[in-house]
C-alpha positions in Angstrom: -8.6 -10.2 -27.2 -6.4 -7.9 -29.2 -2.9 -6.9 -26.9 -3.5 -3.7 -26.4 -7.6 -5.2 -24.2 -4.7 -7.6 -22.3 -2.8 -4.3 -21.7 -5.6 -2.1 -20.2 -7.2 -5.3 -18.1 -4.3 -5.6 -16.8 -3.8 -2.4 -15.5 -7.0 -2.5 -14.3 -6.1 -5.7 -12.1 -3.2 -3.8 -10.5 -5.5 -1.7 -9.3 -6.5 -4.5 -6.8 -3.1 -4.2 -5.5 -3.6 -0.6 -5.0 -7.4 -1.5 -3.1 -5.5 -3.9 -0.6 -2.4 -1.4 0.1 -5.0 1.5 0.9 -7.3 -0.9 3.9 -3.5 -2.2 5.0 -2.8 1.9 5.4 -5.9 2.3 7.3 -5.4 -0.3 9.4 -1.5 0.1 10.4 -2.3 3.6 11.3 -5.5 3.6 13.5 -4.1 0.1 15.5 -0.8 2.6 16.4 -3.6 4.9 17.2 -4.9 2.1 19.4 -2.3 0.9 20.8 -0.4 4.5 21.7 -4.1 5.6 23.4 -3.5 2.3 25.6 0.0 2.4 26.5 1.5 6.2 25.5 4.6 5.4 27.0 5.5 3.9 24.6 4.7 5.8 21.8 9.0 6.0 20.6 8.2 2.3 20.2 5.5 2.2 18.0 7.0 4.9 16.3 9.3 3.7 14.7 7.1 0.8 13.7 4.5 2.2 12.5 6.8 4.6 10.5 8.6 0.7 8.6 5.2 -0.6 8.4 3.9 2.6 5.9 7.5 2.3 4.2 7.1 -1.3 3.1 3.5 -1.0 2.8 3.5 2.4 0.5 6.6 0.8 -1.5 4.6 -1.8 -2.6 2.3 0.0 -4.2 4.5 2.3 -6.0 6.1 -1.0 -7.1 2.7 -1.7 -8.0 2.1 1.6 -9.7 5.5 0.9 -11.7 3.9 -1.9 -13.3 1.0 -1.0 -14.4 2.6 3.0 -15.9 5.1 0.3 -17.7 2.4 -2.5 -19.5 0.0 0.6 -20.3 3.0 2.8 -22.0 5.4 0.3 -23.1 
């Protein structure tokens, strides 16, 4: 396998991490909506936890995308 093919293949494998981030974000917000629907008085506490979870999950996506671009355009 030549190095250019290996670069494209490894960047495609990184897309799996982006798929995981997408499903995780959907899970975070669906759980948040369900929790707020069940207990509206806890919205402020759940809001800060939900935003923190969103930010950490999105950071994983940005790191994976950065690594993919570094591999592709090296």
